[in-house]
LUMTILUM-692952 format. One record per residue (C-alpha): z, x, y; residue in one letter. Coordinates in steps of 0.5 Angstrom, whole numbers, plus 2048, in hexadecimal, padded with zeros to 3 digits. Example, Ala and Ser with C-alpha at 12.3 -4.5 7.8 and 13.67 -1.06 7.14 Angstrom:
8108197F7a80E81B7FEs
***
This chain:
93D9046FDm93A901704k935905708k93890770Fr933908715i93590E719v92F90D71Es93390B723m938911723i932915724l92F91172Aa93690F72Dl93B91472As93F90D729m93F908724v94490571Fl94090071Bs9398FC71Bi9388F571Al9358F3713p92E8F2713v92C8F070Cs92A8E970Fa9258ED715f91E8EC715a9198F1718d9198EE720a9128EC723g9108ED72Aa9148E872Fg9128E4735f9148E973As91B8E773Cs9198E9743a9168E2743a91C8DE743a91E8DF74Ae91B8E1750e9198E8750t9158ED754n90F8EB74Fs90E8E5753i90B8E5759t9098DE75Dy9028DD761s9048D7764s90B8D5766e90C8CE769e9138CA76Be9128C6764h9108CB760e90D8D375Fa9078D475Av9068DB758g9048DF751k9098E374Cn9058EA74Bs9098EB744e9068E4741t9008E3746n9038DC746n9038D874Dq90A8D774Fv90D8D1753v9138D1757k9168CA759i91A8C975Fe9208C575Ev9248C2764g92B8C2765t92B8BB762n9298BE75Cg9228BB75Cl91B8BE75Dp9198BE764k9138BB763a9108B575Ea90B8BA75Bs9088C175Ag9048C5756t9058C274Fg90B8BE751w90D8B8754s9148B4756y9168AD757d91D8A9757e91C8A6751t91A8AB74Ct91C8B1750g9188B874Fl9138B874At90F8BF749i9098BF745t9058C5747g8FE8C574At8FB8C4743g8F68CA744s8FA8D0743e9018D2741d9068D1746t90D8D4747e9128CF74Cy9198D174Fi91D8CC752l9208CF759d9268CC759g92B8C7756t9278C1753v92C8BA753s9268B5751c9238B574An91E8BA748v9188B9743t9148BF741v90D8BD73Dk9078C173Cn8FF8BF73Da8F98C1739n8FD8C6734s8FF8CA73Ah9068CD73At90B8CB73Fv9118D0740y9178CF743l91A8D5745l9208D4749d9248CF74Dg92A8CA74Dt92A8C374Bv9308BE74Bt92C8B8749g9288B7742t9238BC740l91E8B973Cl9198BD738i9138BA735e90D8BF733a9078BD730d9088C372Bn90E8C7728m90C8CC72Ey9098C8733g9108C8737v9148CE737r91B8CF73Av91D8D673Bl9238D6740g9278D2745g92D8CE744s92D8C6742y9328C1741a92F8BC73Cd9288BE739v9248B9734q91F8BD730l91A8B972Dn9148BE72Cl9148C572Fg9188CC72Et91E8CE731i91F8D6732d9248D7737g9288D473Cg92F8D173Ct9318CA73Ay9378C573Ad9348C1735k92D8C1732l92B8BB72Dt9258BE728e9218B8726n91B8BC725g9188C3727g91B8CA726n9218CD728v9208D4728r9258D772Dg92A8D6732g9328D5734f9358CE732f93C8CB734r93B8C572Fd9378C6729i9388BF726s9318BD728g92E8C2724l92A8C271Ds92E8C4717a92A8CA717d92A8CC71Et9328CB71Eq9328D0718q92F8D571Cq9348D4722a9398DA723h93F8D8727q9408DE72Cl9478DF72El9498E2734l94F8E5737p9538E073Ce9518E5742n9498E5741c9438E1743t93D8E073Fl9368E0744n93B8DF74Ag93E8D9747q9468D9745k9468D873De94B8DA737t9468D7732k93F8D5731i93A8D472Cy9348D972Ci92D8D8728i9288DD728k9238DC722k91E8E171Fy9178E0722n9138E171Cy90D8DF720s90E8E5725g90E8E172Bn9168E072Dg91A8E1733n91F8E6733d9268E3734l92A8E673Ae9328E773Al9368EA740v93E8EA73Fv9428EC744e9498ED744s94F8EE749d9518F4746t94E8FA744g94E8FD73Dc94C903738d9498FF733v9468F9732w9468F672Ba9438F0727v9468ED721a9438E871Cs9448E6715t9418E970Fg9448F0711g9418F1717s9448F571Dv9408F9722m9428FD728a93F90172El942905733p94290373Ba93C90773Eg937905738t93090473Bq92A900737n92D901730y9288FF72Ca92A8FB726f9248FC721t9228FA71Ay91C8FD716f91B90071Dd91A8FA721s91F8F8726t9238F2725i9288F372Ba9298F7731t9308F8734i9338FC73As93A8FC73Ci93C8FE743s940905744a946901746d9468FD740g9468F6744k93F8F4743t93B8F373Cl9348F173Cs92F8F0736a9288ED735s9278EA72Ef9218E872An9258E6724m92D8E6723i92F8EC71Fp9348E871Ba9348E3715q9328DC716n9388D8719g93D8DE71Aa9418DE720p9418E4724m9478E6729k9468EB72El94C8F072Fv94D8F5735p9528FA733m955900736a956906731l95C90A730g95D911730a95E912728t95C918726e95991971Fl95E91B719r95F91A712f96591770En96891A708n963916704e95D919707g95B91370Bq95B912712p961911716d96090A719l96790971Ct967906723d95F906723v95B901726t9578FD722y9528F7722v9518F271Cd94B8EE719s94D8E671Al94E8E6712d9548E570Et9528E6707d94F8ED704a94A8ED709k94F8EF70Fl94C8F5712h9518F9717r94F8FE71Bv95490371Ey952907724m95590E726g95491372Bn94D915729g94D912722w94D90B71Eg94F909718y94B903714n95090070Ec9508F970Ay9588F870Ap9568F2705n9518F6700d9538FC6FDs94D8FD6FAs9498FD701n949905703e94C90670As94990B70Ft94B910714l946911719q94791771Ei943918724l93E91D726n942923727q93D92772Bg93C92D726g94492E727a948931721n94B92C71Df95192E718d953928713f95992C711s95C92C718a95C924717l95F924710s96492770Cd961924705v95A923703p95691E706i955918702n950913706c949913708y94791770Fv941917713e94091C719i93B91F71Dt939925721n93F92971Ea94193071Cn94692E716i94A934715t94F932710g95292D70Cg95392A705e950924702f9539206FCg95091D6F6e94F9166FAn94D91A701g94691A703r94391D709l93C91B70Dt93A920712i93491E716t933924719s93692B71Bg939930717k93E931711i941938711s94793770Dg94C932709g94C92F702t948929701f9479246FBh9419206FDn93D922703v93791F706s93392370Ba92E921710g92A91B711i92391B70En91E91B714s91691B714i917921719n91D924715g92192571Cn927923719s92A929716a93092C713v932933712e93793570Di93A93C70Dt94093C709g944937705g9459346FEt94292E6FCf94292A6F6d93C9266F7s9379276FDl9319236FFf92D925704c92A91F707n92692370Dg92492A70Es92A92F70Cc92B93670Cs930938707i93493F707a93A942704n93C93C700a93F93A6FAv93C9336F7i93D9306F0q93792B6F1s93192B6F7c92C9266F8n9269256FDf92291F700n91B9216FFt91891C704y91691E70Bg91592470En91C92770Cn91D92F70Bt922932707y924939705t92A93C701i92C943701s9339476FFd9359416FBt93893F6F5v9369396F1l9399356EBg9329326EAe92B9336ECl92892E6F1p92092C6F0d91C9316F2g9219376F3i91B93C6F4q9199396FAk91F9396FDl9219406FDl91F944703p91B94A703a91F950700g92494B6FCq92494B6F5q9279476F0l92C9496EAs92F9456E4t9369476E2l9379456DBv93E9456D7v93D9466D0r9439446CDn94693E6D1g94493B6D8g94693A6DFv94B9356E1t94C9366E8a9489396EEm94D93B6F4n9529376F1g94E9316F1r94E92E6EAt94792D6E7l9469266E4p9449296DEl9449306DCs93E9346DCt93C93B6D9n93793C6DEt93893E6E6i9329406EBy9339456F0l92E9456F6v92E94C6FAg93594F6FBa9389486FAg9409496F8s9449446F5a94B9446F1e9499416EAl94F93F6E5t94D93F6DEl95093C6D7n9509436D4t95294A6D7d94D94E6DBv94C9546D7l9469576D9s93F9566DDi9399586D9n93D95C6D4d9409606D9a9479606DDp94795B6E2v94895F6E8e9429636E6n93D95D6E8y93F95F6F0n9449606F4a9459596F6n9469576EFt94D9566EBs9519526E6a9589506E5d95994C6DEg9549466DEk9529476E6v94C94B6E8l94B94D6EFr94394E6EFi93E9506F4t9379506F3g9329566F3k92C9536F5n9289566F0d9269506ECg9299536E5a92D94E6E0k93494F6E0i93894F6DAf93F94E6DAv9439506D3n93F9516CDk93D94C6C8s94294F6C3t94894E6C7n94D9496C5p94C9426C7s95093C6C6d9499386C6l9459366C0k93E9386BFp9399326BEl93892F6B7r9349296B5i9369256AFt9329216AAe93291B6AFk92F91F6B4g93591F6B9l9399256BBp93F9276B7d9459256BAl94A9286B5t95092B6B9g94D9296BFv9529256C3t94F91F6C8g95191E6CFv9519176D2p94C9186D8m94B9126DDs9469116E3g94190C6E6e9459076E2g94490A6DBm94990D6D7t9479126D1a9499176CDn94791E6CEl9479246C9y94592B6CBe9439316C7g9409386C9l9399366CDg93A92E6CBw93D9286CDk93D9216CAy93F91B6CDa9409146C9t94190D6CCm9429066C8e93E9016CBe93C8FA6C9n93E8FC6C2g93A9026C1r93C9096C3t93790D6C8r9379146C8a93591A6CCa9349216CBl9349276D0y93192E6CEi9319346D2t93093B6CFt93793E6CCp9359456CDd92F9456D1g92A9456CBn9259406C9p92893A6C5v9249376BFd9279316BDl9239316B6s9269376B4s92A9386AEd93093B6B2t9309356B7i92D92F6B2n92E9316ABp92C92A6A9y92592B6ADh9279246B0k9249206B6a9299206BCi92B9196BBa92E9196C2v92C9136C7e92B9186CDq92B9206CDi92B9246D3t92992B6D3f92B9306D9a92A9376DAn9279386D3v92193A6D0t9209356CAv91C9386C4t91D9336BFg91F92B6BEi91E9256BCv9209206C1a9219186BFe9249176C6g9229176CDs92291F6D0v9239216D7g9229296D9a92592C6DEe9239336E0n9219346D9t91B9366D5i9189326CFi9149376CAq9149326C4d91792C6C1g9159256BFt9179206C5f9179196C2q9199156C9k9189166D0d91991D6D3v91B91E6DAy91A9256DDm91D9286E4d91992C6E9e91C9326E6n91A9316DFs9149336DBt9119306D5i90D9366D1a90C9326CAg90F92D6C6g90C9266C4t90E9206C8f90D9196C5q90F9156CBd90F9156D3v91091C6D6v91291B6DEr9119226E0a9139256E7y91392C6E4g90D9316E1k90A92F6DAi9069356D7t9059326D0g90792D6CBg9049276C8s9059206CCf90391A6C8i9069156CDa9059156D5e90791B6D9v9099196E0q90991F6E5l90D9206ECn90A9236F2q90D9296F0n90B9296E9s90692F6E6e90292F6E0v8FF9356DDt8FE9336D6g8FF92E6D1g8FC9286CDv8FD9216D1f8FB91A6CFh8FC9176D6d8FE91A6DCv9009176E2q90091A6E9l9059196EEp9049146F4s9059166FBy90591D6F9a9059226FFt9029286FBe8FD9286F6k8FF9286EFt8FD92E6EBv8FA92D6E4i8F69326E0q8F59346D9n8F692D6D7a8F39296D1v8F49216D4i8F291D6CEl8F39166D2g8F29156D9s8F59186E0l8F89126E3k8F89126EBt8F890E6F1d8F590F6F8s8FB9146FAd8FB9186F4s8F99206F5k8F89256F0a8F492B6EFa8F192C6E8i8EE9326E5s8EC9346DEn8EE92E6DAt8EA9296D5v8EB9226D6s8E991C6D2c8E89186D8g8E49196DEy8E891C6E4i8E691B6EBe8E49216EFs8E99206F4r8EE9226EFf8EB9296EDl8ED92F6F0a8E99336F5a8E39366F1g8E49326EBq8DE92E6E8q8DE9296E3q8D99286DDs8D89226D9k8D79246D1l8D491F6CDm8D091E6C6m8CA91A6C6t8CB9186BFd8D29186BDg8D99186C0t8DF91D6C2v8E491D6BCe8E99226BEr8EA9266C4l8EE92D6C3n8F092A6BCd8F39246BFy8F091D6BDa8EB91B6C3a8E79156C1a8E29156C7t8DB9156C9d8DC91B6CEa8E19206D1v8E19236D8y8E292B6D9l8E492D6DFi8E39356E1g8E393A6DCn8E79366D7v8E69386D0k8E69326CBa8E69316C3e8E292B6C2i8E19276BBr8DB9226BBf8D991C6B6s8D39206B5n8D09276B4a8CE92A6BAv8C792D6BBt8C692F6C2n8C992F6C9i8C592C6CEn8BF92D6CAg8C09356C9e8C49396C3d8CB9386C3v8CD93F6C5s8C893F6CBa8CE93B6CEy8D39406D1n8D39436CAg8D693C6C6a8D793C6BFq8D79376B9l8DB9376B3s8D89376ACa8D79306ABd8D49306B2g8D892A6B5k8DD92E6B9t8DB9316BFl8DF9376C3t8DC9386CAl8DF93A6D1t8DC9366D7a8D89396DCk8DB9366E2n8D49346E5d8D592C6E4g8CF92C6E0e8CF9276DAp8D092A6D3i8CC9256CEv8CD9276C7v8C79256C2n8C29246C8m8BC9206C6a8B59236C5t8B39206CBt8B69266CFg8B99216D4k8C09206D5l8C39196D4p8C59166DBf8CC9146D8s8CE91C6D8s8CF91B6DFl8D59196E3s8D79156E9k8D891C6EDs8D191D6ECd8CF9186F1f8D09166F8t8CF90F6FBv8CE90F702s8CD909707g8D0903709t8D38FE703i8CD8F9705e8C78FF705h8C9905700q8C590A6FDt8C790F6F8v8C59166F6k8C791B6F1s8C99226F1s8C59246EBk8BE9266EBd8B99226E6g8BC91B6E7v8B79156E7g8B79106EDk8BE90D6EEl8C09066F1s8C79036F2l8C88FC6EFv8CE8F76EEy8D08F46E8v8D48EE6E8r8D98EE6E2t8DA8E76E1y8D38E66DFd8D08ED6DFn8CA8EB6E5e8C78F16E8v8C68F16F0f8C28F66F3e8C68F66F9t8CD8F56FBy8CF8ED6FAp8D18EB701a8CE8E4700g8D38DE700a8D68DC6FAd8D48E36F7m8DB8E46F5y8DE8E86EFg8DF8EF6EDl8D98F46EDy8D78FA6E9k8D49006EDq8CE9026E9r8CA9086EAi8C39076E6v8BE90D6E5a8B790D6E3q8B59126DEe8B49196E2g8B29206E1d8B89226DEk8BC91C6DCy8BB9166D8t8BB90F6DBe8C290C6DBg8C89096DFs8CF90B6E1l8D59066E4d8D890A6EAi8DD9056EDg8DE8FD6EEe8DD8F96F4v8E18F26F5v8DF8EC6F9r8E68E96FAr8E68E16FAy8EA8DD6FFq8EC8D76FBp8EB8D06FFk8F08CA700l8EB8C66FCd8EB8CB6F6d8F28C96F5f8F58C26F2e8FB8C06F5y9008BB6F2d9058B86F7p9098B56F2k90B8BC6EFt9098C06F5q9058C56F0t8FE8C76F1a8F98C96ECt8F38CE6EDy8EC8CB6ECk8E88CF6EFg8E28D46EDp8E48DA6E9m8E18E06EBy8E68E56E8f8E98E56E1d8F08E36E5d8F18DD6E9a8F48DE6F0p8FC8DE6F0l8FF8D96F5y9058D56F6s9088CF6F9i90C8D16FFr9118CC704y9108CF70Bv9168CC710p9148C9716e9178CE71Ad9138D4717g9188D7713s9178DA70Df9148D6708p9168D4701s9138D46FAv9188CF6F7t9198C86FAk91E8C9700p9258C6700t9278C6707k9258C070Ba91F8C070Fg9178BF70Ft9138C570By90B8C570Bs9098C6704v9048CC703d9008CF6FEi9008D66FFv8FB8DB6FCv8FD8E26FBd8F88E86FDs8F68EC6F7s8F18F16F5d8EC8EB6F3h8EE8E56F8y8EF8E4700v8F68E1701g8F78DB705n8FB8D5707q8FA8CE707y8FF8C8709e8FE8C2704v9048BE705d90B8BD708t9128BD705y9188BA708t91F8BC706v9258B7708s92B8BA70Ae92F8B8704s9368BA703k93A8BC6FDy9418BB6FBt9458C26FAl94C8C16F7t9518C66F8v9588C56F4d9568BE6F4d9558BD6FBk94E8BB6FDs9498BC703t9428BB704e93D8C1705h9368C2706v9328C7702a9318CE705g9388CD708e93C8D4708k9438D3705l9498D7703s9508D5700f9568D96FFt95B8D66F9a9628D56FBd9678D96F9e96C8D66F4k9738D96F3d9748DB6ECg96D8DB6EBy9678E06EBt9608DE6EDf95B8DF6E7t9548DC6E9g9518D66EBw94E8D16E7k9488CE6E9v9428C96E8t93C8C96ECg93B8D06EEl9368D56ECp9398DA6E7t9388E06ECd93E8DD6F0v9448E26F0d94A8DD6EDt94F8E36ECt9518E46F3k9568E06F6a9518DF6FCt94A8DB6F9i9448DB6FEs93E8D86FCf9388D46FFt9398CC6FEm9338CA6F9p9308C46F8a9358C16F4n93C8BF6F3n9418C56F2v9488C56EFt94D8CB6F1l9548CB6EDk9588D16EEa95B8D46E8q9628D76E7y9668DA6E2t96E8DA6E2e9718E06E3n9768E36DEa97D8E16E1p9828E66E5k9898E66E2t98F8E86E5y9968EA6E2k99C8E46E2l9A38E76E1d9A88E26DFv9B08E26DFt9B58DD6DCd9AF8D86DBa9AA8D66D7q9A28D56D9v99D8D16D5t9968CE6D7l9978C86DAk9968C46D4d99B8C86D1g9988CD6CCs9998D46CCa9968D96D1v9938DE6CDa9948E46D2d9998E46D8l9968EB6DAt98F8E86DBa98F8E16DDv9888DF6DFs9888DC6E7v9888D56E7g98C8D46E1t9918CE6E2e9988CF6DFl99F8CC6DEk9A58D06DFa9AC8CE6DDt9B28D16DEa9B78D36D9d9BC8CD6D7e9C38CD6DAd9C98D06D7t9D18CE6D8e9D18D46DDt9CA8D46DFs9C68CF6E3v9BF8CF6E6f9BE8D06EDk9B78D26F0s9B18D66EFw9B08DD6F2n9A98DF6F2c9A48E36F5t99C8E26F5g99D8DA6F5l99F8D56FAe9A48D06F8l9A68CA6FCt9AD8C86FDe9AD8C36F8e9A98C86F3q9AE8CE6F4s9B48CA6F1t9B18C66ECa9B28C86E5r9AB8C76E3v9A58C96E8v99E8C96E7y9998CE6EAf9928D16EAt9918D96E8m98F8DC6EFp98B8E26F0d9908E76F0h9978E96ECd99D8E46ECv9A48E56EAn9A88DF6E9l9B08DF6E8k9B48D96E6a9BB8DA6EAe9C18D76E7f9C98D66EAv9CF8D56E7t9D28CE6E8p9D98CD6EBt9DF8C86EBn9E58C66F0k9EC8C86EEl9F18C56F1e9F88C86F0v9FF8C56F2tA058C96F3dA028CE6EFa9FF8D56F0k9F88D66EDv9F58DD6ECt9F08E16E8l9F28E36E1k9F38EA6E4d9F78E76EAg9F18E86EFg9F18E26F4a9EC8DC6F2v9E78DD6F8a9E68D56F9d9EA8D06F5l9E58CA6F7t9DF8CE6F3a9E28D26EDv9DC8D46E9p9DC8D16E2v9DF8D66DDg9E48DA6E2t9EA8DC6DEe9F08DA6E2l9F88DB6E3k9FC8D56E5a
***
């Protein structure tokens, strides 16, 4: 599903589609477009008959205007930086002392040569040259043509970045922008970036009558390009200007648009304005917003007055609506319909590409979809600044409302608001029923019914939910409730809810949530018998039931609501686990379900659902568990799991339940769930509304909610909304980019706290085997390091912990077992430290920290001095510059301190920062202490410093034959620098790490990547030239030649009686789609063969009725079935034999066209047509002449003979 850009709607209240920007890059600052013509920024201090000399205040360059006479020649033989003679014509060289801009004031009929001197730049801003213009700079940017009109240009070296050209021959140099009537002289690379601009007959381009011209504007990677100006004027006005291109590109802007900024990654790449009468379109580009070589067609359009209506399929009625097409004929064809206040984007040849209905800014007015459609709407709709009061959207209908209000209606999928830093794009919802609602910007929700609701948590958006019914809880529900609003949970104890306000739930659920006085009509799969074991009507005056329908309004008291009793009859089976650790499906019928490209069988029981799917020869399964009756669920109990088996399901999801026991083999997800106990062998995810209070977790836990207890053997990854108030952890990963501190308290961390520079935490009353930086401690919390001088810590709170020291934060209580017996703490009796206690064997110490930050030394030496190693980083402060640093300790009795740097690759120690040449490497910052009054001598590493090395060109050994490089330079670190060979095109465009195939000259560079240890750099070591090679493309036995990199597309011919089945290809990458009739690809650097493949269709058959004749196949064999003769069958029809009284005359047929000769032939050959045929042989009776003399002849019965000259054979007569 493609992204839709709606910013233009907000800015202009009118947009129909946006050109694709997949090929755009971040635009640099351009050379001022004002420099391309004589503007107010140019003032002349000296004006003579032959020239005027002045200054351009925008560029600070000197400007020279050369006066041209009526004869087309300069009015003098020389001037400032230019000269003229009859042989060579006009020559412009610049002054050689500064950059100079030139304007030709008139039409020059002689040849003009532009050069530069002393590496200064000569600019040609404007003028007309009917002779030859020769550009011969001394470097690529020595001469720059930014404007003007030229008949014939020879570019040897220099830059073209503006102007109009009848023909330009690119012998060298750089063509970056301009308008070109003939591009045959441009290089192949430049031609690929030339876009044919197609204009209506009644238009001018920059004052010249044009119907088609090529436009070029390459992106300026160096950031010093000239903007390309375009002004199109039409004889007649219009409502909208559209520009169509290939690749599905169509864009339209209304008359009156002023300075519309076409942006990409916050950089403006084009500015467009249209006059109020629609006659003039002006634009300024620093790159062309279209794919390479794509044509662009400008179309002025008059909008009709078609009002928006929907047809009986829930789609916009497009009858007689004005539209514009992209210039595609394949699946990329993009059509934009434009009605009165609305537009519709669609793809007629590609049903998989979603169409979009865009409705213009409504100015806050009411908008009722039900007034526009008699059926549910089944398309994607975008609307802004409207109050939607009604309407119904079907299962294929989506709505995006960027700002405004929804007060009523029934919706399938809604996205509300636009995410913004300041949260100013808000949507207010005061009613309506939603299958799915995603709030992308600030949103207040009240009096709604929502099956599924989610919120964008990025940016400064605000959200509230009140008096609303929810099918499932969004993350952080308690933070979304305004003051006075409480959340009640409704549980159906003998069934589930299947619909809310008439909208069917994708899966039934036995748990619904009522916020405040939220009201809804719930449909159950069982009769509604009671609420909280009392009659339904007793709940409140606004609650009633009718069979399986419950109409309920919340009390806003936060109390649970139990519908029916668990003992009431139920058609659903309770969960039971088999010997295989799977749900017992006996008596449970699976229902096929499809979604997201998958099909599964769904089994539903009381408080559980089980889905299975076959994939790659194995069965994948998922188990979904809720509370069947509001009580906790123990999946290891005798009732549910009589065989006490681990649940052998790949994915287990708990929702709205308290779990008191389970052994889970698969991954587990928890939604609004409390996990009190269990063993979890695979990863666990818990949402913001869930809590882990106990259990053993053997794999990664991703915690968005609260952890109050449990044992976590693998890493726990916290979210910025997580909270830890207990538990035993190995490694804890703090969230990145957190806005608030993550609370961790009363925890045991056996591993380490993983952080980054943006992590935040408030840790208190916690014990850790790893040092925790002071910035992560909660206010008022101090950290004490506990260590044993003659042993190690073996266990911490009865968990294995092989470590030299532990760190106690705040007043945490810890039980620590040592490798040796404990004799003292800080040289005093054990109990003297805050009442600490020892086990009988003297190795297990139980104590409560004092929260004083002082070291806790077990078995302190008799010297009475604390070991320096008992101190931590937080006990020291380093100040000063990196070259002159001093270190101080916050502890009394520490000896004289110094800061040294220890180089890691040779352990050499430096007394001062290693700033000298060639002193590259990784250095440990080490505090070294002499013995003091209270602490022994020692050292402590407090950080690392890197002196990064920048590899030199001489450090690499380059092989020009293989174009590879090997690093041979010094190794100051364990790792060598990362580097690559890159091929840089001479036009400065993106380099390639593989050998290019496109024709051109490339510099071969060694590029060193910047890293923690190395400073990046780039060195040119070679050049690489690719000649323009052509490769053979054979399509259905017809061959053509093409260059590598050329974009190609072919469509298979249609064949009567055959169906296209795909392309048989050789020489193309495997990712090219060969299944569709239209195949598109980029020509590789090898030959390619395409062959369209077809299968013959089964022949159609029709009925053949035959009378008084025999029909066979042409070869005389029998026809199998005259009621079903295949089209195209060759047949032979033979009339029956004559008799004495019956002679063949002709054929009478329908469905066949016979010639005159065929119609009287006894045997006729024909081919079965594509319709029924009726074929009848016509026969007549033969006659003879009866001559009678002197007698009278009558019929036997006395009747007269009609004609004695033709009496039918066999007639009975009387003479």
